[in-house]
N, C-alpha and C positions, 0 to 999 in steps of 0.2 A: 585732558588739557595738555596742550603743547606749548613750549616756550622756546625762545631763542636759546641755542646751546650755551651761550655765555651765562645764562641764568639757571639757578637751581631751585627746585621746589623746597620750601621750608615750612614745616608744620611744627607748631608748638602745642604740646599736650598738657592741658591743665585739668586737674580733677575737680569734680563738683565740690563746692565749699571753699575753693581757693579764694583768698581775698587779695585784691589788687588795689594798692594805694598809689595815686598819682604823685610823682616827685614834685611837680610844680603847683598843681591846684589842690592837692591833698584830698581829692575825692576818693571815696572807697567803693569798690564794686565787688560783689560776691558772685563767683561763677556758679551757674546752675547746670548748664549742659552745652555741649559742642553743637554748633549749627552747621559748620562746614569748614573746609580747608581749601586753600588755593595756592597759587604759585607765590603770592606775596606774603600771606599770613593765614592765621586761623581766626574764625569768628565764633564767639561764644554768646549764649544768652546769659545775661547777668542781671542782678538786682541792684538798683541804685535808689536809695531812699524809698524802698517799698514798691518801686515801679520797675517793669522790665526794660531792658536796653540791650542793644547788640554791640558787643565790644570786639574790635578786630585788633589783633596783636601780632607783632613781627619783630625780627631783629634787623630787618631791612628798612632802616630809618628813611633813606632817600626815597624809596618806592612808596612808603607810607605817606610821605610829604606830598608826593604827586597826587595820590588818591584824595588826600585832604583838600588839596587845591581844586580838584575836580568837584568835590562836594560843595565847596564854597562857591564855585562858579555856577553850579546848578541852583543854589539858593538865591542867586541874583536874578534868576529868570522869574520875573514877577508874575504871580497868578498861576504858576505851574508847580506841581509837586513831582519832580522828576526822580531824583535819588532820595534816599532817606535823609531826614534832617540831621545835621551834625550837632552833637551835644557837648563833646569834650575832646581835647587832644592833649596827650601827656606822655610821660615816660614812666616806666616801672622798674625799680631796682629790686631784684629778688634777694632772698636771705643769703644767697651765695655770691652776691655781688654782680650778677648778670644784669645787663640793661636791655630792656625791650621798649619799643615804641608802640603806642596804641592810640586808637581813637574810638569814640563811642557814638553810636547812631541810634535813632529811634528804632524800636523793634516793631517791624511790620508783620502783623499776624494775618494770614490769609491762606489761600490754597493755590495749587498749581493751575496753570492755564488749562491743561488737558483734563484735570479733574472737574474744574468748573464747567467747561463746555460739555463734558460727559454727563453731568448732572442737569444742567440748565438748557442744553440744546444748541444746535448749530447756528441759530439766529444771532448768537452773541459773537460769532467769528468776525463778521463785518464790523461790529462795534469796536472790538478790541484791535482789529487791524487799523482802523482810523485813529484810535487813541494812541497806539504805539507809534504810528507815523507822525502824529502831531508832536509827541514827545521827542522823537528822534530829530524832527525839524528844529525844535527849540535847542536841543543839544548841539546840533551841527552849527547853528547860528552863533553859538558861544565859542566855536573854534575847536571843538572836541568831537571825536568819533568813538562810539561805544566800544568797538573792537571785539571784545569777547561776548557778543550778544548771543545768548543761548537760553533755552527753556529754564535752566536752573537759576538764572539770574533775574527771573521775572516771577511775580506773584500777583494774584488777584485779591484785592481787599474789598470788603463789602461796604454798603451804605454810602454812596451807591457803588456797585461793582466797577472796579477800575484796575487797570494794570499798573503796578509800581515796580521800580527797579530795586533790587536788594543788594546788588554788588556792582560797583563801578571800577573794580580792580583792573580791568583790561582797557579802560578808556585811554585814548591816545590823542595827542595833538594832531590836528589835520596836517597831512603832508608827510608825517613821519612813518616809520615802519611799525606794523603791528607785531608786537613781541609776545603777546599772550593771546592764545586762541584755542578753540576746541575743534578738532578736525571736521566733524560732521557739519558744523556751521561755517567753516572757513572756505572761502572761494579758492584760496590758494591750494588747498588739499584737492579740490575737484578740478583744478586746472582751468578755472573759469575767470581768472584774473589775478592781479598781484596782491600782496599784503600791504599795500600802501593805504594809509589811513585817509579815506575819503568816503563821502556819503554812500556811494554805490557798494562799498564793502559791507556796510551795515544793512543795506537793503537786500543783499544776497542772503545774509544771515537771517533777516526778517522772514524770508520765504521758508527757510529751513526750520525756523521756530514753529511755524504752523504745520509743516510737514511732519515734524516730530510728534505732534499730537496723534497722528494716525499711524506713525511708525515708531512706537515707543522704544523698540529695540534698535532703532535706526538701521542704516544699511551702509555698505561700503562701496568703493569703486569696483567696477567689474571690467570685463574686456571691451565693452562697448563705450563709445564716447560719453563723457559725463553729461553733456547737455541732453543727449537722447535718453539716458537713464533717468535723469531728474525730471524731464518732461513726462516720461512714462509713469513714474511714481506719482507725479502730480495729477495726471489724467485719471489715475486709478482711484483717487479719493473723491467720492461723489459730493461730499460737503464743500469741497474747494472748487468744484467745477465752474461755478459762477465767476470766480475770481481768477481763473487760470490764465487768461490773456495778460492780465496785469502782472501776475506772479512770474510768468515766463519771461516777460520783459526785464523784470528785476534780476532774474537768474542770469540773463545775458548781459546785464550791466547797462541797460539802455537809459535808465533814469539817472540824471545828474544831481537830483535833489529829492528829499523826502516829500517836499511840497508837490513836485510834479507827479510822483507816484500816488500821493493822496488824492490829488485832483482827479486822476483817471479812475482810481478805485471808487470814489464817491459817484462818479458818472455811471460806472458799472452797477453799483448798488441801486441808484435811483432808477435806472433803466429796468432793472429786475423788479423793483417795487411797482412801477407803472404796468409792467407786464402781468404781475400777480393781481393787481387791482382790476385790470381789464378782464382777466379770466374769471375773477370773483364776481364782477358785475354780470358777466355773461352767464355764469352759472346761476346766479340769483334770478336773472330774468327768465331763464329756461325753467327754473323751479316754479316761478309764479305762473308762467303759462301752463305748466303741467298741472298746477293746483286748479287753475281756472277750468282747464279741460276736464279734469277728473270731477271737479265740482259740478260742471254742467251736465256731465253724464249721470252723476248721482242724482241731480235734480230731476232729470227726465225719468229716471228709474222710480223715484218717489211718486211723481205725477202719474206714471203708468200704473203703479200699485194702487193709488187712491182711486183712479178711474175704474180699475177692475173691480173694486169693492162695490161700486154703484150699480153694477150690472151682474 
């Protein structure tokens, strides 16, 4: 992850068993294990009243307030579960007098996108693409851009399988500069656009999320133009071949909204389904003709055998 030079990465290390008591709400949380660390703070799996919860803690109170506001904005999107539900916001004063800000979210248990597709098959790719574009569309309508959209910030939950966001730390107000990003998913790194917070920034990262499934070790810039390299990497993935025209447009920054990209993606998927159904019907028809022919030949053989027994 990269950040604006004016910012510094801050990680807070808490040991399992550490108890955190909120200054204002007096709620108590017991740390179980570390889930991850980012530029703004550290996330821990905690126990609260016998239930799991994800607690993010940092000494950067202002940045944490921004993230809380994002989560609150997402909760206002009716009928949609974009980010994790916000459960608590408070401060913690340590035994040595240090003050940290923290907020608590629902703990989303699931698996990575790459693991799910690896187990359940490529047919889920189109489903998750449409889901993610729908969620991004809702987010963009609230005036926010995801910013640090990457594989690590996504998870697939079950019943039914669905992509959920687990970290909105890089979310940025539309029109402002993206300060938190990860090079592989950042169009600025590839020289394919600016770091201005706009829908096309997220849509570029969207493509890289699905490329990352097939290039788990990722890849870096080379001597050839970035567009040529990215297109080549995309063409080499058989499972993404059907979507390549839409994904290439997103890499170029052609789409101005998630809705536009989703519309074209659905058209591509429907066209592919019609083609598959046509070939399936054709195959079934050929098979029936084959059965009729072989059945006719078999009947003639039986009649010839019976006739031969009479003489």
